[in-house]
C-alpha positions as CSV (number, residue, x, y, z in Angstrom):
1,M,-0.4,-0.3,-0.2
2,P,1.9,3.4,-1.1
3,T,2.5,5.6,1.6
4,P,1.1,9.2,2.5
5,E,4.3,10.7,1.1
6,A,3.8,8.6,-2.1
7,R,0.3,9.7,-2.4
8,L,1.1,13.4,-1.9
9,R,4.2,12.5,-4.9
10,N,1.5,11.3,-7.1
11,I,-0.8,14.3,-6.2
12,H,1.7,17.0,-7.3
13,E,2.4,14.8,-10.2
14,R,-1.1,14.4,-11.1
15,M,-1.3,18.1,-10.6
16,H,1.9,18.8,-13.1
17,V,0.5,17.0,-16.1
18,A,-2.7,18.3,-15.8
19,A,-1.9,21.9,-16.1
20,M,1.0,21.1,-18.8
21,N,-2.0,18.9,-21.2
22,V,-3.5,22.5,-20.9
23,S,-0.7,24.7,-21.2
24,R,-0.8,26.0,-17.5
25,N,2.1,26.9,-15.6
26,P,2.0,24.0,-12.9
27,Q,3.3,27.0,-10.0
28,D,0.0,28.7,-10.6
29,I,-2.0,25.9,-8.9
30,R,-1.9,25.1,-5.3
31,L,-2.7,22.0,-3.7
32,L,-4.3,22.7,-0.2
33,L,-4.5,20.0,1.8
34,A,-8.1,18.7,3.4
35,T,-7.9,17.7,7.0
36,K,-10.4,16.5,8.1
37,K,-10.2,13.6,10.4
38,Q,-6.4,13.5,10.4
39,T,-4.4,13.9,13.3
40,A,-1.7,16.6,14.5
41,E,0.7,14.5,13.9
42,A,-0.4,13.5,10.3
43,L,-0.2,17.0,9.2
44,R,2.8,17.1,10.8
45,S,4.5,14.6,8.5
46,M,3.2,16.7,5.9
47,A,4.3,19.7,6.9
48,A,8.1,18.4,6.9
49,L,8.0,17.2,3.3
50,G,7.1,21.2,2.6
51,E,3.0,21.3,2.5
52,T,2.0,24.6,4.5
53,L,-1.1,25.0,3.2
54,F,-4.5,23.9,5.3
55,G,-8.0,23.5,4.6
56,E,-9.7,22.3,7.8
57,N,-14.2,21.3,7.5
58,R,-15.3,21.0,11.4
59,V,-14.7,23.5,13.9
60,Q,-13.9,21.6,16.6
61,E,-11.2,19.7,14.5
62,L,-9.9,22.8,13.7
63,V,-9.0,24.3,17.2
64,P,-7.0,21.7,18.6
65,K,-5.0,21.3,15.5
66,C,-4.2,24.9,15.2
67,E,-2.8,24.6,18.9
68,A,-0.8,21.5,18.3
69,L,1.1,23.1,15.3
70,I,1.0,26.8,16.2
71,E,4.6,26.0,15.9
72,L,4.8,25.5,12.3
73,P,4.6,28.0,9.4
74,I,1.2,26.5,8.6
75,E,-1.7,28.7,6.5
76,W,-5.0,27.5,7.8
77,Q,-8.3,28.0,5.5
78,F,-11.6,26.9,6.9
79,I,-13.7,25.6,3.7
80,G,-16.3,23.8,5.5
81,H,-20.1,24.8,6.1
82,L,-19.8,27.3,8.8
83,Q,-22.3,27.9,11.5
84,T,-22.8,31.9,12.9
85,N,-22.0,30.6,16.7
86,K,-18.8,28.7,15.8
87,V,-17.7,32.5,13.4
88,R,-15.8,33.3,17.0
89,D,-13.1,30.1,16.9
90,V,-12.3,30.7,13.3
91,V,-11.6,34.6,12.6
92,G,-7.9,35.1,14.1
93,R,-7.2,31.2,13.4
94,V,-7.7,31.0,9.3
95,T,-6.2,33.2,6.3
96,C,-9.2,32.6,4.8
97,V,-12.7,31.3,4.7
98,Q,-13.4,30.2,1.4
99,S,-17.5,28.7,2.1
100,V,-19.0,31.9,2.5
101,D,-22.2,31.1,1.3
102,R,-24.9,33.1,3.0
103,P,-25.6,36.9,4.6
104,S,-26.0,35.8,7.9
105,L,-22.8,34.0,7.5
106,I,-21.1,37.3,6.3
107,D,-23.0,39.6,9.4
108,A,-21.0,37.2,12.0
109,L,-17.8,37.3,10.0
110,H,-17.9,41.0,10.2
111,T,-18.9,41.6,13.7
112,E,-16.2,38.9,15.0
113,C,-13.9,41.0,12.6
114,T,-15.1,44.5,13.8
115,R,-15.0,42.7,17.4
116,K,-11.1,41.7,17.4
117,S,-10.0,44.6,15.2
118,L,-9.0,42.2,12.4
119,S,-9.6,41.3,8.4
120,I,-10.1,38.2,7.1
121,N,-10.2,37.1,3.2
122,V,-13.2,35.2,1.9
123,M,-14.5,33.1,-1.3
124,V,-17.6,32.8,-1.9
125,E,-18.8,29.4,-2.3
126,V,-21.2,28.6,-5.2
127,N,-23.2,25.5,-5.8
128,V,-22.5,25.6,-9.5
129,S,-24.4,21.4,-10.0
130,N,-27.6,22.8,-8.3
131,E,-27.4,19.9,-6.1
132,A,-29.5,19.9,-2.7
133,T,-26.9,17.9,-1.1
134,K,-24.5,20.5,-1.6
135,N,-24.1,23.9,0.5
136,G,-22.8,27.1,-1.4
137,V,-25.4,30.2,-2.7
138,A,-26.9,29.2,-5.8
139,L,-25.9,31.2,-9.0
140,D,-28.8,34.2,-9.1
141,G,-27.7,34.8,-5.6
142,V,-24.1,35.3,-6.3
143,E,-24.1,38.8,-7.5
144,P,-26.2,40.2,-4.4
145,L,-23.7,38.3,-2.3
146,I,-20.8,39.9,-3.6
147,E,-22.5,43.4,-3.3
148,K,-23.4,42.8,0.3
149,I,-19.2,41.7,1.5
150,L,-17.7,44.7,-0.6
151,T,-20.2,46.8,2.0
152,M,-18.0,45.4,4.6
153,P,-14.3,46.0,4.7
154,P,-13.0,43.6,6.8
155,L,-13.7,40.9,4.5
156,R,-11.9,40.9,1.5
157,I,-13.2,38.6,-1.3
158,V,-10.0,37.1,-3.1
159,G,-11.6,34.0,-5.2
160,F,-14.6,31.6,-5.5
161,M,-15.0,28.3,-4.4
162,T,-17.5,25.4,-5.3
163,I,-17.4,21.5,-4.9
164,G,-18.1,19.6,-8.5
165,A,-21.0,18.3,-9.9
166,L,-21.5,14.1,-8.7
167,S,-21.1,12.8,-11.9
168,Q,-18.5,10.9,-13.5
169,D,-19.1,12.6,-16.7
170,E,-16.5,15.4,-17.8
171,R,-18.9,17.6,-19.2
172,V,-21.4,18.0,-16.9
173,V,-18.5,18.5,-14.2
174,R,-16.5,20.7,-16.8
175,S,-19.8,23.0,-17.3
176,G,-19.8,23.8,-13.4
177,F,-16.2,24.3,-13.6
178,E,-16.5,26.6,-16.3
179,K,-19.6,28.2,-14.5
180,L,-17.4,29.4,-11.7
181,R,-15.0,30.5,-13.8
182,V,-16.9,32.9,-16.0
183,I,-18.3,34.7,-12.5
184,R,-14.6,34.6,-11.5
185,D,-13.3,36.5,-14.4
186,A,-16.5,38.9,-14.8
187,F,-15.8,39.8,-10.9
188,D,-12.1,40.3,-11.7
189,A,-12.6,42.2,-15.0
190,S,-14.8,44.7,-13.0
191,H,-13.0,45.0,-9.8
192,D,-9.3,45.1,-11.2
193,T,-8.6,42.0,-9.2
194,T,-7.2,38.7,-9.9
195,S,-8.8,36.3,-7.9
196,E,-8.4,32.1,-6.9
197,L,-10.2,29.5,-8.0
198,S,-10.6,26.7,-5.2
199,M,-12.4,24.0,-7.5
200,G,-11.3,20.1,-7.8
201,M,-10.4,17.5,-5.2
202,S,-9.5,14.0,-5.3
203,D,-11.9,12.9,-8.4
204,D,-12.3,15.6,-10.5
205,L,-8.5,17.5,-10.2
206,E,-7.9,17.2,-13.9
207,W,-10.8,18.6,-15.2
208,A,-10.5,21.7,-12.7
209,V,-7.1,22.7,-13.4
210,A,-8.9,22.5,-17.4
211,E,-10.5,24.6,-16.1
212,G,-8.8,27.2,-14.4
213,S,-8.4,26.0,-11.2
214,T,-6.2,28.1,-8.8
215,M,-6.3,25.5,-5.9
216,V,-7.0,21.8,-5.7
217,R,-8.2,20.7,-2.2
218,V,-7.3,17.1,-2.0
219,G,-7.2,14.7,0.9
220,T,-8.9,10.9,0.2
221,A,-6.1,10.9,-2.4
222,I,-3.3,11.9,-0.2
223,F,-4.5,10.2,3.5
224,G,-6.6,7.3,2.4
225,E,-10.4,6.6,3.1
226,R,-11.3,8.4,6.1
């Protein structure tokens, strides 16, 4: 059975090949390790191999892992559904909340940032596949959400995030990723910014890279089944 180190090398190779296949610079695509259900020691091993960008889905896991690995140069981002009553435990621990998908969460982040005199990067999570099992704002709700965030200076939009459609059909999955890229491109054109596209996971990262992803989120393909 391959070791996590070997699986990590494989993911980097997959990312490199995917980028080269569409004439993109592999260095323009970052790997974020999805850390849900992984121990602090497993993450310490990844950090020793040079991985420094970690994403956590659960606040109850984020807090102890941040404390256990506090001496390491790790950048934590939050990638799961964030309840408003857990915002206080996230602000100050992560550089970015990728899963901003509703006005109440924007309000809670603004209140907590103001209380702590902090700012935070955010991504707008979009449900591009319109699947009921997925979080994320619907396509027709993206613009109002952007407008609300822009009225709250402690929050800075740095990109857009999605989870690919639950399908083996490349055309279906890539169509969703394309929709997010169009949203990102329109935002950047209007605001003179260069924003991230966080899309692509263990099973569909090649399709995401082909559609312009700048950050893929991988857990299972590195750590094994949770």
